[in-house]
Structure formats: C-alpha cells, structure tokens
C-alpha positions as semicolon CSV with decimal commas, in nm:
position;residue;x (nm);y (nm);z (nm)
1;M;-3,541;4,273;22,479
2;A;-3,170;4,381;22,536
3;I;-3,008;4,713;22,672
4;L;-2,842;5,015;22,491
5;V;-2,822;4,829;22,163
6;D;-3,106;4,644;21,945
7;E;-3,256;4,651;21,593
8;K;-3,383;4,992;21,625
9;T;-3,060;5,129;21,668
10;K;-2,975;5,386;21,388
11;V;-2,594;5,475;21,402
12;L;-2,386;5,754;21,322
13;V;-2,018;5,714;21,269
14;Q;-1,782;6,004;21,353
15;G;-1,445;5,949;21,197
16;V;-1,571;5,724;20,881
17;T;-1,375;5,837;20,623
18;G;-1,052;5,709;20,857
19;R;-0,886;5,400;20,789
20;Q;-1,037;5,237;21,144
21;G;-1,359;5,438;21,094
22;M;-1,384;5,282;20,747
23;F;-1,292;4,890;20,834
24;H;-1,509;4,920;21,147
25;T;-1,809;5,062;20,969
26;R;-1,817;4,799;20,729
27;S;-1,793;4,541;20,989
28;M;-2,090;4,671;21,108
29;I;-2,288;4,699;20,830
30;K;-2,197;4,374;20,765
31;Y;-2,359;4,237;21,102
32;G;-2,646;4,424;21,050
33;T;-2,631;4,732;21,244
34;Q;-2,803;4,969;21,052
35;V;-2,571;5,280;20,964
36;V;-2,743;5,552;20,855
37;A;-2,460;5,845;20,818
38;G;-2,117;5,912;20,867
39;V;-1,936;6,238;20,972
40;T;-1,577;6,409;20,840
41;P;-1,573;6,760;20,853
42;G;-1,430;6,875;20,511
43;K;-1,522;6,549;20,363
44;G;-1,930;6,614;20,328
45;G;-2,064;6,471;20,002
46;Q;-1,860;6,141;20,031
47;R;-1,999;5,775;20,077
48;V;-1,837;5,481;20,260
49;D;-1,952;5,166;20,156
50;G;-2,300;5,350;20,077
51;V;-2,314;5,549;20,388
52;P;-2,384;5,923;20,272
53;V;-2,100;6,129;20,504
54;Y;-2,183;6,495;20,628
55;D;-1,943;6,753;20,751
56;S;-2,097;6,757;21,093
57;V;-2,349;6,569;21,315
58;A;-2,634;6,857;21,321
59;E;-2,623;6,845;20,899
60;A;-2,637;6,440;20,960
61;V;-2,912;6,423;21,228
62;E;-3,128;6,721;20,997
63;K;-3,076;6,479;20,668
64;H;-3,164;6,182;20,909
65;P;-3,330;6,251;21,231
66;E;-3,414;5,902;21,321
67;I;-3,042;5,870;21,425
68;N;-3,036;5,840;21,746
69;T;-2,635;5,648;21,856
70;S;-2,284;5,787;21,771
71;M;-1,973;5,586;21,740
72;V;-1,690;5,818;21,768
73;M;-1,343;5,734;21,590
74;V;-1,185;6,027;21,574
75;P;-0,839;6,116;21,697
76;A;-0,788;6,158;22,078
77;P;-0,711;6,547;22,054
78;Y;-1,036;6,583;21,877
79;A;-1,250;6,317;22,068
80;A;-1,373;6,581;22,321
81;D;-1,530;6,820;22,029
82;A;-1,718;6,535;21,855
83;V;-1,873;6,360;22,146
84;L;-1,988;6,776;22,237
85;E;-2,126;6,757;21,884
86;S;-2,303;6,439;21,934
87;L;-2,495;6,531;22,243
88;D;-2,560;6,908;22,110
89;A;-2,758;6,720;21,850
90;G;-2,962;6,521;22,100
91;L;-2,846;6,162;22,052
92;R;-2,853;5,976;22,331
93;L;-2,624;5,718;22,327
94;V;-2,227;5,795;22,231
95;V;-1,975;5,523;22,227
96;V;-1,677;5,669;22,225
97;I;-1,405;5,388;22,080
98;T;-1,097;5,649;22,059
99;E;-0,820;5,572;22,323
100;H;-0,546;5,794;22,468
101;V;-0,862;6,084;22,568
102;P;-0,715;6,353;22,785
103;V;-0,894;6,275;23,149
104;H;-0,991;6,638;23,212
105;D;-1,165;6,614;22,831
106;A;-1,346;6,251;22,930
107;M;-1,444;6,444;23,271
108;K;-1,593;6,713;23,072
109;F;-1,815;6,565;22,822
110;I;-1,930;6,279;23,076
111;R;-2,030;6,535;23,295
112;Y;-2,229;6,710;23,001
113;S;-2,381;6,388;22,901
114;S;-2,617;6,376;23,226
115;Y;-2,740;6,752;23,161
116;R;-2,807;6,602;22,840
117;N;-2,985;6,290;22,975
118;A;-2,789;6,088;22,721
119;H;-2,516;5,769;22,816
120;I;-2,149;5,742;22,751
121;V;-1,986;5,408;22,672
122;G;-1,610;5,434;22,676
123;P;-1,400;5,621;22,627
124;N;-1,113;5,351;22,507
125;C;-1,352;5,071;22,461
126;P;-1,488;4,787;22,219
127;G;-1,861;4,914;22,244
128;V;-2,159;4,777;22,301
129;I;-2,303;4,453;22,083
130;T;-2,657;4,263;22,141
131;P;-2,588;3,925;21,957
132;E;-2,760;3,865;21,646
133;A;-2,924;4,213;21,641
134;S;-2,685;4,510;21,664
135;K;-2,326;4,630;21,726
136;V;-2,198;4,955;21,774
137;G;-1,795;4,934;21,833
138;I;-1,502;4,697;21,731
139;M;-1,590;4,348;21,849
140;P;-1,578;4,028;21,655
141;G;-1,902;3,985;21,575
142;H;-1,898;3,625;21,491
143;I;-1,796;3,485;21,844
144;F;-2,117;3,612;21,975
145;K;-2,443;3,419;22,030
146;R;-2,782;3,563;22,111
147;G;-2,855;3,447;22,451
148;S;-2,938;3,500;22,808
149;V;-2,581;3,601;22,973
150;G;-2,485;3,968;23,034
151;I;-2,131;4,079;22,981
152;V;-2,009;4,404;23,161
153;S;-1,649;4,469;23,140
154;R;-1,308;4,685;23,156
155;S;-1,112;4,485;22,907
156;G;-1,212;4,412;22,543
157;T;-0,955;4,127;22,481
158;L;-1,125;3,949;22,776
159;T;-1,476;4,007;22,653
160;Y;-1,386;3,842;22,357
161;E;-1,232;3,528;22,466
162;I;-1,496;3,485;22,738
163;A;-1,804;3,536;22,529
164;Y;-1,629;3,283;22,296
165;A;-1,654;3,073;22,587
166;I;-1,967;3,105;22,658
167;T;-2,093;3,063;22,308
168;S;-1,871;2,749;22,281
169;S;-2,041;2,615;22,554
170;G;-2,365;2,639;22,390
171;M;-2,515;2,961;22,617
172;G;-2,528;3,291;22,463
173;Q;-2,498;3,664;22,522
174;S;-2,806;3,897;22,604
175;T;-2,597;4,211;22,558
176;C;-2,209;4,293;22,608
177;V;-2,092;4,609;22,722
178;G;-1,733;4,706;22,744
179;I;-1,725;5,074;22,992
180;G;-1,343;5,112;22,881
181;G;-1,032;5,069;23,066
182;D;-0,944;5,452;23,140
183;P;-0,929;5,598;23,469
184;V;-1,252;5,780;23,405
185;V;-1,517;5,632;23,179
186;G;-1,948;5,703;23,152
187;L;-2,110;5,377;23,214
188;D;-2,014;5,201;23,496
189;F;-2,051;4,899;23,640
190;I;-2,328;4,987;23,838
191;E;-2,541;5,164;23,574
192;V;-2,488;4,849;23,354
193;L;-2,584;4,632;23,634
194;E;-2,916;4,820;23,696
195;M;-2,960;4,787;23,324
196;F;-2,916;4,440;23,346
197;R;-3,150;4,380;23,681
198;R;-3,432;4,563;23,464
199;D;-3,363;4,353;23,134
200;A;-3,617;4,039;23,101
201;E;-3,344;3,863;22,885
202;T;-3,076;3,873;23,111
203;E;-3,081;3,589;23,373
204;K;-2,716;3,606;23,449
205;V;-2,403;3,862;23,427
206;V;-2,039;3,858;23,384
207;L;-1,887;4,072;23,508
208;I;-1,488;4,117;23,376
209;G;-1,270;4,372;23,620
210;E;-0,903;4,433;23,606
211;I;-0,667;4,618;23,875
212;G;-0,675;4,962;23,919
213;G;-0,920;5,212;24,052
214;D;-1,226;5,079;24,257
215;L;-1,506;5,002;24,047
216;E;-1,539;4,638;24,101
217;E;-1,537;4,730;24,487
218;R;-1,813;4,978;24,452
219;A;-2,057;4,707;24,220
220;A;-1,924;4,481;24,497
221;E;-2,135;4,715;24,725
222;Y;-2,416;4,778;24,529
223;I;-2,501;4,415;24,481
224;R;-2,428;4,324;24,841
225;K;-2,699;4,652;24,991
226;T;-2,930;4,620;24,687
227;G;-2,932;4,236;24,694
228;Y;-2,907;4,169;24,333
229;P;-3,166;3,964;24,214
230;K;-2,950;3,784;23,911
231;P;-2,671;3,561;23,966
232;V;-2,315;3,726;23,914
233;V;-2,023;3,580;23,836
234;G;-1,684;3,781;23,844
235;Y;-1,309;3,784;23,694
236;I;-1,073;4,000;23,751
237;A;-0,755;4,037;23,547
238;G;-0,387;4,094;23,670
239;R;-0,359;3,916;23,943
240;T;0,016;3,874;23,868
241;A;0,089;4,238;23,797
242;P;0,330;4,452;23,998
243;P;0,253;4,757;24,202
244;E;0,300;5,074;24,036
245;K;0,345;4,911;23,683
246;R;0,038;5,022;23,388
247;M;-0,031;4,704;23,240
248;G;-0,252;4,732;22,892
249;H;-0,528;5,012;23,041
250;A;-0,449;5,373;23,135
251;G;-0,650;5,274;23,452
252;A;-0,543;4,948;23,527
253;I;-0,239;5,027;23,769
254;I;-0,220;4,894;24,151
255;S;-0,099;5,264;24,301
256;L;-0,054;5,381;24,669
257;G;-0,179;5,070;24,769
258;A;-0,542;5,128;24,634
259;G;-0,659;4,899;24,336
260;D;-0,504;4,569;24,383
261;P;-0,673;4,241;24,245
262;D;-0,718;4,089;24,607
263;S;-0,926;4,361;24,743
264;K;-1,174;4,324;24,444
265;V;-1,219;3,938;24,439
266;R;-1,236;4,025;24,834
267;A;-1,504;4,228;24,756
268;L;-1,677;4,022;24,518
269;N;-1,711;3,720;24,718
270;E;-1,826;3,894;25,014
271;A;-2,124;4,052;24,805
272;G;-2,167;3,669;24,709
273;V;-2,017;3,685;24,356
274;S;-1,849;3,414;24,218
275;V;-1,460;3,510;24,113
276;A;-1,344;3,262;23,819
277;S;-0,969;3,231;23,864
278;T;-0,916;3,182;23,484
279;P;-1,100;3,304;23,211
280;N;-1,225;2,925;23,111
281;E;-1,358;2,904;23,499
282;V;-1,634;3,165;23,403
283;V;-1,844;2,887;23,205
284;K;-1,842;2,651;23,499
285;L;-1,905;2,920;23,752
286;L;-2,200;3,026;23,484
287;K;-2,369;2,671;23,464
288;A;-2,340;2,569;23,877
289;V;-2,495;2,928;23,971
C-alpha cells in the first residue's frame, strides 16, 4: 500500500515543453512513473520523450481517460488556470510544483478542489514519491528506498537530506509528501498524517516543519487529541532565524510573535513527538521509538 501515488498512477504534465518540464518528465519516466501525456497550449502534436503533447487538459483526458494525476510546472501567473483546468477535467490529484503562485490564486484553486473532491499538493513543493513505484515531482529518486517510514514535509531539501539519512541507515520510506512552503497550501500536515494513519505499510512518521505559520502546532494538537497510533518524529528548521526575516520559503517567517520554532517544538513535545535537534538525529530517534 501507499498514499497518493503508486504503480497505478497515470500522470499528465502541464508545462511539459518547458525546460524544467522536459527535464523532470524525463526524470519521472526514467524512475518508472507512467507519464501518459503532456499539455502546453499551442504545442499540441509534439512529443517529449515519446509523450504526446496536447493543447488542453480536456483534450488529453479525452484521448487518455486513464489519466488521474496532474503535475503543474507552468509559470506562476498561469498556474491557477492550469490547476482549475485539471480539476474541471476530473483529475483527483494535482501536484503544483510552481513557486511564487499568488496567495489569492492558491486560495481560489485549493477551495475549488474541495468541491471537486480532489487533492492539491503544493504549491511550491517537491511533489510526492512512493519509492520504487512512482514519483510525481522533482525529487531525486535514487536517494529513496521502499520501507515503512512516512515523511511529510514543508521543506524540499530537508526532505532529501533526511530521506537519504533514513535510506543510509537501512530503513526506507513508504511515501514522502512535500506539502510546500507557501503560506497557503493544499494538503496540510493533519490530512497527510490521517492518510498515514490508515496506511498499513507506514509504521512510523517523520514530520519536517519550519518557522512561520501554525501548521505544526495544529498537527501537534491533532496528534494529542486523537491519540495518534503511530510514532512520530519531528524536525523544525529555522531555529536560529531572526524575527521578521523571511528564510527561504514564502511562509517561513516569524511575524508578530507567531511562528517561532520554540512554540512548535514545545507543542510537538507535549503531544508526545520526539523532535530532533539536527537532521541526522532523526534516524536515532526513529530507531528509539
């Protein structure tokens, strides 16, 4: 079992003919992901590594009704329209890699996805990977290994670092979900934790947070109130970040006294979550719980 993506995932890439779109489409195909079609308006009829390109999502889905997932790699001003197009075509999972998506645009398509019974991952995220089965995103597949540790993260690069440490230790990952580092995202910690709760393959969970917002505090409350049945190990990035200074992600900023790392660590500890001081310590805590 796995969550969100597996061997049956059939992917459409929006923005497939762009430089990044082409590169990551090839990477996904090489990993074993079933990339069925691509979409770039005005480029219909072309092919990218054998993948047919269409002018619209509706046209691609009409020709390939098995498509169930879209990866969005279009420029930020057009990302909202691309997501809405996929939702209107009936796709149930849309992974938005694009960064710098305006917050109001993200709010609009995330809200709309709830009416369409679909999941949004992102924006500004590395995507989703179920090791040795399928990856929909930009993560380096070779550092992941199939196993029983679920990862949910706000940070792409920290996901890679911690996943590699887990792989190097002999353990592996069930599914890794990068929820994105923007102030407004689709799937959040709680929703992914709930998916991991129901996934028989996932035995332990790593939650990678960072400064800014209150997603980690709300996740801690969820873990505590529901008596979360699986061990959770946490890591919070940005402990030395100064207030009012944005660090990397658009949502990573301590503002008006909110979003500081101490409150996040404290909330997680109170919920019974062991929080690592360094990325490498995550492995030690996983082995201890």
